Backbone as XML, in Angstrom:
<?xml version="1.0"?>
<chain id="A" units="angstrom">
  <residue number="1" name="MET">
    <atom name="N" x="23.659" y="195.605" z="54.970"/>
    <atom name="CA" x="23.004" y="194.898" z="55.954"/>
    <atom name="C" x="23.908" y="194.742" z="57.493"/>
  </residue>
  <residue number="2" name="GLY">
    <atom name="N" x="24.851" y="194.850" z="56.720"/>
    <atom name="CA" x="25.535" y="194.783" z="57.723"/>
    <atom name="C" x="26.006" y="193.594" z="58.689"/>
  </residue>
  <residue number="3" name="LEU">
    <atom name="N" x="26.117" y="192.539" z="57.592"/>
    <atom name="CA" x="26.255" y="191.395" z="58.225"/>
    <atom name="C" x="27.582" y="190.978" z="57.402"/>
  </residue>
  <residue number="4" name="ASN">
    <atom name="N" x="28.676" y="189.878" z="58.461"/>
    <atom name="CA" x="29.726" y="189.791" z="57.904"/>
    <atom name="C" x="29.828" y="187.919" z="57.608"/>
  </residue>
  <residue number="5" name="LYS">
    <atom name="N" x="28.722" y="187.563" z="58.129"/>
    <atom name="CA" x="28.651" y="185.785" z="57.923"/>
    <atom name="C" x="27.493" y="185.308" z="57.268"/>
  </residue>
  <residue number="6" name="MET">
    <atom name="N" x="27.448" y="184.050" z="57.108"/>
    <atom name="CA" x="26.405" y="184.003" z="55.765"/>
    <atom name="C" x="26.068" y="182.576" z="56.201"/>
  </residue>
  <residue number="7" name="GLU">
    <atom name="N" x="24.745" y="181.988" z="56.057"/>
    <atom name="CA" x="24.944" y="180.498" z="56.362"/>
    <atom name="C" x="23.620" y="179.915" z="55.703"/>
  </residue>
  <residue number="8" name="VAL">
    <atom name="N" x="24.229" y="179.250" z="54.486"/>
    <atom name="CA" x="22.902" y="178.541" z="53.408"/>
    <atom name="C" x="22.820" y="177.030" z="54.551"/>
  </residue>
  <residue number="9" name="VAL">
    <atom name="N" x="21.322" y="176.814" z="54.741"/>
    <atom name="CA" x="21.020" y="175.679" z="55.769"/>
    <atom name="C" x="20.843" y="174.404" z="54.336"/>
  </residue>
  <residue number="10" name="GLY">
    <atom name="N" x="21.013" y="173.521" z="54.078"/>
    <atom name="CA" x="20.792" y="172.351" z="53.449"/>
    <atom name="C" x="22.166" y="171.723" z="53.477"/>
  </residue>
  <residue number="11" name="ASP">
    <atom name="N" x="21.596" y="170.280" z="52.857"/>
    <atom name="CA" x="22.711" y="169.425" z="52.665"/>
    <atom name="C" x="23.132" y="169.252" z="51.280"/>
  </residue>
  <residue number="12" name="SER">
    <atom name="N" x="22.618" y="169.817" z="50.474"/>
    <atom name="CA" x="22.606" y="169.666" z="49.059"/>
    <atom name="C" x="24.460" y="169.907" z="48.484"/>
  </residue>
  <residue number="13" name="LYS">
    <atom name="N" x="24.837" y="168.369" z="48.357"/>
    <atom name="CA" x="26.256" y="168.808" z="47.712"/>
    <atom name="C" x="26.677" y="169.217" z="46.396"/>
  </residue>
  <residue number="14" name="THR">
    <atom name="N" x="25.551" y="169.167" z="45.422"/>
    <atom name="CA" x="25.659" y="169.802" z="44.331"/>
    <atom name="C" x="25.820" y="171.266" z="44.358"/>
  </residue>
  <residue number="15" name="VAL">
    <atom name="N" x="24.802" y="171.944" z="45.625"/>
    <atom name="CA" x="24.601" y="172.949" z="45.540"/>
    <atom name="C" x="25.775" y="173.618" z="46.199"/>
  </residue>
  <residue number="16" name="ILE">
    <atom name="N" x="26.556" y="173.380" z="46.976"/>
    <atom name="CA" x="27.943" y="173.536" z="47.892"/>
    <atom name="C" x="29.085" y="173.832" z="46.499"/>
  </residue>
  <residue number="17" name="LYS">
    <atom name="N" x="28.924" y="172.378" z="45.938"/>
    <atom name="CA" x="30.093" y="172.264" z="44.859"/>
    <atom name="C" x="29.643" y="173.648" z="43.869"/>
  </residue>
  <residue number="18" name="LYS">
    <atom name="N" x="28.687" y="173.879" z="43.521"/>
    <atom name="CA" x="28.439" y="174.812" z="42.569"/>
    <atom name="C" x="28.900" y="176.450" z="43.045"/>
  </residue>
  <residue number="19" name="CYS">
    <atom name="N" x="28.544" y="176.423" z="44.399"/>
    <atom name="CA" x="29.279" y="177.841" z="44.833"/>
    <atom name="C" x="30.446" y="178.005" z="45.079"/>
  </residue>
  <residue number="20" name="GLN">
    <atom name="N" x="31.002" y="177.133" z="45.374"/>
    <atom name="CA" x="33.001" y="176.586" z="45.169"/>
    <atom name="C" x="33.078" y="176.969" z="43.774"/>
  </residue>
  <residue number="21" name="SER">
    <atom name="N" x="32.501" y="176.688" z="43.249"/>
    <atom name="CA" x="33.180" y="176.336" z="41.648"/>
    <atom name="C" x="33.554" y="177.938" z="40.525"/>
  </residue>
  <residue number="22" name="THR">
    <atom name="N" x="34.176" y="177.846" z="39.823"/>
    <atom name="CA" x="34.220" y="179.159" z="39.420"/>
    <atom name="C" x="34.177" y="179.230" z="37.886"/>
  </residue>
  <residue number="23" name="ASP">
    <atom name="N" x="33.681" y="178.061" z="37.408"/>
    <atom name="CA" x="32.601" y="177.816" z="36.323"/>
    <atom name="C" x="31.509" y="178.188" z="36.207"/>
  </residue>
  <residue number="24" name="THR">
    <atom name="N" x="30.774" y="179.261" z="34.914"/>
    <atom name="CA" x="29.270" y="179.394" z="34.867"/>
    <atom name="C" x="28.313" y="178.538" z="34.962"/>
  </residue>
  <residue number="25" name="ASP">
    <atom name="N" x="27.339" y="178.526" z="35.829"/>
    <atom name="CA" x="26.060" y="177.535" z="35.951"/>
    <atom name="C" x="24.906" y="178.024" z="35.206"/>
  </residue>
  <residue number="26" name="LYS">
    <atom name="N" x="24.533" y="176.984" z="34.541"/>
    <atom name="CA" x="23.383" y="177.494" z="33.619"/>
    <atom name="C" x="22.167" y="176.560" z="33.856"/>
  </residue>
  <residue number="27" name="SER">
    <atom name="N" x="22.215" y="176.272" z="35.263"/>
    <atom name="CA" x="21.228" y="175.449" z="35.942"/>
    <atom name="C" x="19.930" y="176.246" z="36.148"/>
  </residue>
  <residue number="28" name="ILE">
    <atom name="N" x="18.955" y="175.724" z="36.511"/>
    <atom name="CA" x="18.097" y="176.208" z="36.795"/>
    <atom name="C" x="17.707" y="177.808" z="38.359"/>
  </residue>
  <residue number="29" name="ILE">
    <atom name="N" x="19.033" y="177.016" z="39.370"/>
    <atom name="CA" x="19.426" y="177.878" z="40.370"/>
    <atom name="C" x="20.780" y="178.561" z="39.998"/>
  </residue>
  <residue number="30" name="GLY">
    <atom name="N" x="21.009" y="178.591" z="38.742"/>
    <atom name="CA" x="22.306" y="178.972" z="38.527"/>
    <atom name="C" x="22.179" y="180.942" z="38.737"/>
  </residue>
  <residue number="31" name="ALA">
    <atom name="N" x="21.016" y="181.645" z="38.515"/>
    <atom name="CA" x="21.022" y="182.748" z="39.447"/>
    <atom name="C" x="21.402" y="183.398" z="40.322"/>
  </residue>
  <residue number="32" name="ILE">
    <atom name="N" x="20.852" y="181.966" z="41.443"/>
    <atom name="CA" x="20.976" y="181.948" z="42.930"/>
    <atom name="C" x="22.535" y="181.788" z="43.109"/>
  </residue>
  <residue number="33" name="ILE">
    <atom name="N" x="23.479" y="180.623" z="42.456"/>
    <atom name="CA" x="24.418" y="180.353" z="42.421"/>
    <atom name="C" x="25.363" y="181.690" z="42.368"/>
  </residue>
  <residue number="34" name="ARG">
    <atom name="N" x="25.245" y="182.522" z="41.161"/>
    <atom name="CA" x="25.762" y="183.673" z="40.847"/>
    <atom name="C" x="25.359" y="184.816" z="41.632"/>
  </residue>
  <residue number="35" name="ASP">
    <atom name="N" x="24.770" y="184.820" z="42.573"/>
    <atom name="CA" x="24.316" y="186.182" z="43.385"/>
    <atom name="C" x="25.081" y="185.459" z="44.483"/>
  </residue>
  <residue number="36" name="ILE">
    <atom name="N" x="25.195" y="184.754" z="44.806"/>
    <atom name="CA" x="26.209" y="183.924" z="46.102"/>
    <atom name="C" x="27.588" y="184.394" z="45.853"/>
  </residue>
  <residue number="37" name="GLN">
    <atom name="N" x="27.627" y="183.844" z="44.512"/>
    <atom name="CA" x="29.334" y="184.389" z="44.523"/>
    <atom name="C" x="29.514" y="185.573" z="44.461"/>
  </residue>
  <residue number="38" name="SER">
    <atom name="N" x="28.874" y="186.323" z="43.826"/>
    <atom name="CA" x="28.652" y="187.586" z="43.760"/>
    <atom name="C" x="29.198" y="188.521" z="44.938"/>
  </residue>
  <residue number="39" name="GLN">
    <atom name="N" x="28.500" y="188.076" z="45.991"/>
    <atom name="CA" x="28.701" y="188.311" z="47.601"/>
    <atom name="C" x="29.544" y="187.683" z="48.333"/>
  </residue>
  <residue number="40" name="LYS">
    <atom name="N" x="30.142" y="186.574" z="47.826"/>
    <atom name="CA" x="31.098" y="186.244" z="48.926"/>
    <atom name="C" x="32.462" y="186.946" z="49.719"/>
  </residue>
  <residue number="41" name="ASP">
    <atom name="N" x="32.605" y="187.643" z="49.155"/>
    <atom name="CA" x="33.925" y="188.623" z="48.976"/>
    <atom name="C" x="33.491" y="189.477" z="50.026"/>
  </residue>
  <residue number="42" name="ARG">
    <atom name="N" x="32.099" y="189.711" z="50.207"/>
    <atom name="CA" x="32.029" y="190.766" z="51.531"/>
    <atom name="C" x="32.052" y="190.032" z="53.027"/>
  </residue>
  <residue number="43" name="PHE">
    <atom name="N" x="31.964" y="188.407" z="53.054"/>
    <atom name="CA" x="31.394" y="187.926" z="54.127"/>
    <atom name="C" x="33.331" y="187.282" z="54.561"/>
  </residue>
  <residue number="44" name="GLN">
    <atom name="N" x="33.131" y="186.900" z="55.969"/>
    <atom name="CA" x="34.582" y="186.682" z="56.572"/>
    <atom name="C" x="34.731" y="185.010" z="56.513"/>
  </residue>
  <residue number="45" name="LYS">
    <atom name="N" x="32.726" y="184.395" z="56.622"/>
    <atom name="CA" x="32.782" y="183.061" z="56.589"/>
    <atom name="C" x="31.009" y="182.834" z="55.983"/>
  </residue>
  <residue number="46" name="ILE">
    <atom name="N" x="31.201" y="181.796" z="54.826"/>
    <atom name="CA" x="30.079" y="181.576" z="54.413"/>
    <atom name="C" x="29.885" y="179.820" z="54.694"/>
  </residue>
</chain>
């Protein structure tokens, strides 16, 4: 897509912590967290 920055809108401290963590997440949003984690190296700022 040619994007180098991504912004996730929301104030959920849990989601932010899960995105920053290196542990495997098995919650309902685990797949989304894994997608964000796998893509974060492609961005300058998240």
